[in-house]
N, C-alpha and C positions, 0 to 999 in steps of 0.2 A: 401844422407845426404843433408841437406841445410845449405850453409855458411851465417852468418851474412854478411850483408854489411859492408864495413869499415866506420869509422867515421872520419870526419875532422874537427877539432876545429881551428874556424877562429875568429881572434882578429883586422882583417884590411880590406883589399880591397876585400876579396873574401866575404865579406859580402854585397858587392854592388851589387844591381841586375843587373845593366848593365854589369858587370863584370861576373857575373853567366851565364846570358844568353848568351854572346860572346863564354865563354869558353865551357860551358856544354850544352848550346840551352834549358835551363829550369831553372827557379826558384828553388833554393833549399829550402827544409823546413827543420827549425831549431829549436834548444831548446837552450835557455841560459844557460851557463855554465860557471865554473871559473878554471882556472888553478892556482895550488899554487906552490910558490916555483921559480917563475921566474918574472925577471923585463923587461920592454920594453924600447925601446929607438927608434930613428928615423934615418932612412938610406936613402940617396939619391939613386934612380934607374937610370941606365945608360941605360937600355933596352928601346928603343922608344917605342915599341910594347907595353911592359905592362904599360910605362907611358901613351900612347895614350888609353887604354883600362880604366885604372882607372883615367886618368885626373890628377894624382897625381906623382910628381917627388919624393916626400918625401913619403916614407913607413914606418911603424912601423916593429920593430923585435924584438922578444924576447930572452933573454938570462938566463941560470938556475943560480939561487942563493942558492937553498937549503932552503932560509928562508921563513916559510910558511905565514909571514906577507906580503910577496912580491905576489900579485895576479894579474893576468890579466882575465879581464870580456872579453866573447866572446860570439861566438855561435857555438854549435857542430851540423855538417850535417851529414845526412846519405849519401853517394856517392857509385857510383861503383868503381871496380878497374880501368875500363876506365877514369872514372872521375878524380880519384886518378892520373893516370898518365898525365892525360891533366894539372891539377894543378900543378906536379912536373915540368912542361915544363914553366908554368907561372911564378912559382917562379924563380928568379935569382940565380945566383952561390952563393949569398949571405947567403942562407937560405940552409939548411937541414931538412929533415922529420926525425920526431922522434916519437916514440909511447909514450904515457903518459898517466897518469889516471887523469882524471878530479874530481874536488871536489864532484861531483854526485856520483863518481865511476864508470863512462864512461870510456872504454879504447878508446883512440883516437889518429890520428897522428895529428902532430902541425908541423908547419915550425919554425925553431930555427936558432939563428946565428950560 
């Protein structure tokens, strides 16, 4: 039985090619998509490794609102389970991974507040 690779929706620094190559040793191929019912805000990252990779001390984070007018634009990537584990380590304790359904109908993991 063939298992589909997991999807990961990024609305922030995981879209940066230098972050992708540092974490996953490759560029991820993705499709633009939208996550409805969430709003985004900024947080300050205290992890020097993460800040060094992204060159940003301020990252975006999203939280659930339930309002379909609230939309997050981003990119959905197909990743391996191992790459998902690497992404979990990259995302700081401010984030948790949640399974969502994007506007396209694609089921994907996303990091939320």
